[in-house]
C-alpha positions in Angstrom: 186.2 -60.4 186.1 186.5 -59.0 182.6 185.9 -60.3 179.1 188.7 -60.3 176.5 187.0 -57.6 174.7 186.8 -55.4 177.8 190.4 -56.1 178.6 191.4 -55.1 175.0 189.6 -51.8 175.4 191.0 -51.1 178.9 194.6 -51.9 178.0 195.0 -50.9 174.3 196.2 -54.3 173.4 194.4 -55.9 170.5 192.5 -59.2 171.0 194.8 -60.9 168.5 197.8 -59.7 170.3 196.4 -60.7 173.7 195.8 -64.3 172.4 199.3 -64.5 170.8 200.9 -63.2 174.0 199.0 -65.8 176.1 199.7 -68.6 173.7 203.5 -67.9 173.1 204.6 -66.3 176.4 201.8 -67.2 179.0 201.9 -63.6 180.3 198.6 -64.1 182.1 196.5 -67.1 182.8 192.7 -66.2 182.3 190.0 -68.4 183.5 187.9 -70.2 181.0 184.2 -71.1 181.1 182.9 -74.4 179.7 182.7 -72.8 176.2 186.3 -71.7 176.3 185.6 -68.0 176.8 188.3 -66.2 178.7 187.7 -64.0 181.8 190.4 -61.8 183.4 191.0 -60.7 186.9 191.9 -57.0 187.7 195.6 -57.8 188.3 195.7 -59.3 184.8 194.4 -56.0 183.4 197.1 -54.0 185.2 199.9 -56.4 184.1 198.8 -56.2 180.4 198.6 -52.4 180.5 202.0 -52.3 182.0 203.3 -54.7 179.3 201.9 -52.6 176.6 203.5 -49.4 177.9 206.8 -51.2 178.2 206.6 -52.5 174.6 205.8 -48.9 173.5 209.1 -47.9 175.0 210.8 -50.4 172.8 211.3 -53.4 175.1 210.7 -56.9 173.6 207.7 -58.8 174.9 209.7 -62.1 174.9 211.9 -60.5 177.6 209.1 -58.7 179.4 207.0 -61.8 179.7 209.5 -63.4 182.1 209.5 -60.5 184.6 207.7 -60.3 187.9 205.3 -57.5 188.7 208.1 -55.8 190.8 210.6 -56.2 187.9 208.1 -54.8 185.3 207.4 -51.9 187.6 211.1 -51.2 187.8 211.4 -51.2 184.1 208.6 -48.6 183.8 210.1 -46.5 186.6 213.5 -46.4 184.8 214.0 -43.3 182.6 214.6 -44.3 179.0 218.3 -44.3 178.1 219.4 -42.0 175.4 220.4 -44.2 172.4 223.6 -43.1 170.7 221.9 -43.7 167.4 219.4 -41.0 168.3 222.2 -38.4 167.8 223.0 -39.8 164.4 219.3 -39.8 163.5 218.8 -36.1 164.4 221.9 -35.3 162.3 220.5 -37.0 159.3 217.2 -35.3 159.8 218.9 -31.9 160.1 221.0 -32.6 156.9 217.8 -33.4 154.9 216.3 -30.1 156.0 219.4 -28.1 155.3 219.5 -29.6 151.9 216.0 -28.5 151.1 216.7 -25.1 152.4 219.6 -24.8 149.9 217.7 -26.5 147.1 220.1 -29.4 147.0 218.1 -32.6 146.3 221.3 -34.5 145.8 222.4 -33.8 149.4 219.0 -34.7 150.7 219.1 -38.0 148.9 222.6 -38.6 150.3 221.6 -38.0 153.8 218.7 -40.3 153.6 220.8 -43.0 151.9 223.3 -42.8 154.8 220.5 -43.1 157.4 219.2 -46.2 155.6 222.7 -47.7 155.6 223.6 -47.0 159.2 220.5 -47.1 161.3 217.8 -49.6 162.2 214.8 -49.1 159.9 212.5 -48.2 162.9 215.0 -45.4 163.8 215.1 -44.3 160.2 211.3 -44.0 160.3 210.7 -42.6 163.8 213.8 -40.5 164.4 214.8 -39.4 160.9 211.9 -39.2 158.5 209.1 -38.4 160.8 210.8 -35.3 162.4 211.9 -34.1 159.0 208.5 -34.4 157.5 206.7 -32.8 160.4 209.2 -29.8 160.3 208.7 -29.6 156.5 204.9 -29.3 157.0 205.3 -26.6 159.6 207.7 -24.5 157.5 205.5 -24.9 154.5 202.4 -23.7 156.4 204.3 -20.8 157.9 205.6 -19.8 154.5 209.2 -20.5 155.4 209.4 -23.4 152.8 208.3 -23.2 149.2 206.4 -26.1 147.6 209.5 -26.9 145.7 211.5 -27.2 148.9 208.8 -29.3 150.5 208.9 -31.6 147.4 212.7 -32.1 147.7 212.2 -33.9 150.9 208.9 -35.7 150.3 210.1 -36.7 146.8 213.3 -38.1 148.2 211.4 -40.0 150.9 209.0 -41.5 148.3 211.7 -42.5 145.9 214.1 -44.1 148.3 211.5 -45.9 150.4 209.9 -47.2 147.2 213.3 -48.5 146.0 214.0 -50.2 149.3 210.5 -51.7 149.4 211.1 -53.2 145.9 214.4 -54.7 147.2 212.7 -56.3 150.2 209.9 -57.6 148.1 212.3 -59.9 146.2 213.4 -61.7 149.4 210.1 -61.6 151.5 209.0 -64.9 153.0 206.0 -64.2 155.2 202.3 -63.7 154.5 201.4 -60.6 152.6 200.1 -57.4 154.1 198.2 -54.8 152.0 198.8 -51.1 152.6 196.4 -48.5 151.2 194.2 -45.5 152.0 190.5 -45.3 151.5 188.7 -42.9 149.1 189.3 -39.2 149.9 192.5 -39.8 151.9 195.5 -38.8 149.7 198.2 -38.6 152.3 200.2 -41.8 152.1 203.8 -41.1 153.1 203.1 -42.3 156.7 201.6 -45.4 155.3 204.7 -45.9 153.0 206.9 -45.7 156.1 204.8 -48.3 157.9 205.2 -50.6 154.8 209.1 -50.0 155.0 209.0 -51.3 158.7 207.0 -54.3 157.8 209.1 -55.1 154.7 212.3 -55.0 156.8 210.9 -57.9 158.8 210.6 -60.2 155.7 206.8 -59.4 155.3 205.5 -59.3 151.8 204.1 -55.8 151.5 201.7 -55.0 148.7 201.6 -51.2 148.6 198.5 -49.9 146.8 198.9 -46.2 147.7 196.3 -43.5 148.3 192.6 -43.0 147.4 191.6 -46.7 146.8 187.9 -47.9 146.8 187.2 -50.2 149.6 185.9 -53.0 147.2 189.2 -52.8 145.4 191.2 -53.2 148.5 189.1 -56.1 149.6 189.4 -57.9 146.3 193.1 -57.4 146.2 193.7 -58.6 149.8 191.5 -61.6 149.1 193.3 -62.5 145.9 196.8 -62.3 147.4 195.7 -64.1 150.6 196.7 -61.3 152.7 196.8 -61.8 156.5 196.1 -58.1 157.2 195.5 -54.7 155.8 197.1 -51.4 156.9 195.1 -48.2 156.4 196.2 -44.5 157.0 193.9 -41.8 158.3 195.8 -38.5 158.2 193.2 -35.9 157.5 191.5 -35.2 160.9 188.2 -34.4 159.4 188.1 -37.6 157.3 187.8 -40.7 159.5 184.2 -40.3 160.4 183.2 -39.8 156.8 185.3 -42.9 156.0 183.6 -45.2 158.5 181.1 -46.5 155.9 184.0 -47.4 153.6 185.8 -49.1 156.5 182.6 -51.1 157.3 182.3 -52.1 153.7 185.9 -53.3 153.7 185.4 -55.3 156.8 182.3 -57.1 155.3 184.1 -58.0 152.0 187.4 -59.5 153.3 187.8 -63.0 154.8 187.1 -63.2 158.6 190.7 -64.0 159.5 192.1 -60.8 157.9 192.9 -58.1 160.4 192.9 -54.4 159.8 195.3 -51.8 161.3 194.6 -48.1 161.1 197.1 -45.4 161.9 197.7 -41.7 161.5 196.6 -38.7 163.5 193.1 -38.9 162.1 192.4 -42.1 164.0 191.8 -39.9 167.1 188.4 -39.4 165.7 187.7 -43.2 165.6 186.2 -44.8 168.7 188.1 -47.9 169.6 185.0 -49.4 171.3 183.0 -49.3 168.1 185.7 -50.5 165.8 185.3 -54.2 166.8 188.0 -56.9 167.5 189.2 -57.1 163.8 190.3 -53.4 163.7 193.2 -52.1 165.7 194.4 -48.5 166.1 198.1 -48.0 165.9 199.1 -44.9 167.8 202.7 -44.9 166.6 205.3 -46.8 164.7 206.8 -48.4 167.9 203.5 -50.0 168.6 203.1 -51.1 165.0 206.5 -52.6 165.1 205.7 -54.6 168.2 202.4 -55.6 166.7 204.3 -57.0 163.6 206.6 -58.9 165.9 203.7 -60.5 167.6 202.0 -61.3 164.2 205.2 -63.0 163.0 205.6 -64.9 166.3 202.1 -66.2 166.1 202.7 -67.5 162.6 205.7 -69.5 163.5 
């Protein structure tokens, strides 16, 4: 039998998500001791790991919860279907890159505006903006793109995502989430896109930006009664140096506030030592599913 902490580490599902899934969907039925502590059998761990993998492929947990083990295995054995919107997403991404190549910020902005108008926000982030930004970075490092060309795309992303966030903030109805990076981490475009996904779900996003002292983030989150804080770790040599700031932040926020950390730099962070209140987000699909669980638990 396994504790909930051990199951979380073995499956990659946060403790909060496990509790929410059990409460809302009864996906597994752990045993409880007289003190209410959960214990899980090995088949529970296998099922939870499979459920996590299926949600990462974009399946809704509300539908997966009703499946038998055989049905869930069939879902995982089925190759992902090519979404028609993927072709449109690739086209918009290519248009943004071509616009930067030709020094046409107007066309870059036009392509991104069309993507925002025609595609789901998760597709805009995962299939349009992320590929474009990765390619821009690679071309800049290889010398194929100038700084000015790189700024055409990054500037367009920053302006348009910021404008959409402002629009969503006027109609948000759910508890606030705070988005920031800790001191020394100045890359925040990925964080900005995460805020866009959250805002599209009606979450009240407070975007502080990059290079914010831990104490300031904690004070802000406390004053706005945030239910969670999202942090980005992009620089691969930074997370270990930022662990003291992360520990300070954890100490200064209310105990019910959860922290999500994302970005390629999180590979340096040990999930086993982060504790139950900090969850690593490997990609936007997982973050999207985590937000859905958060909203379901709040209802």
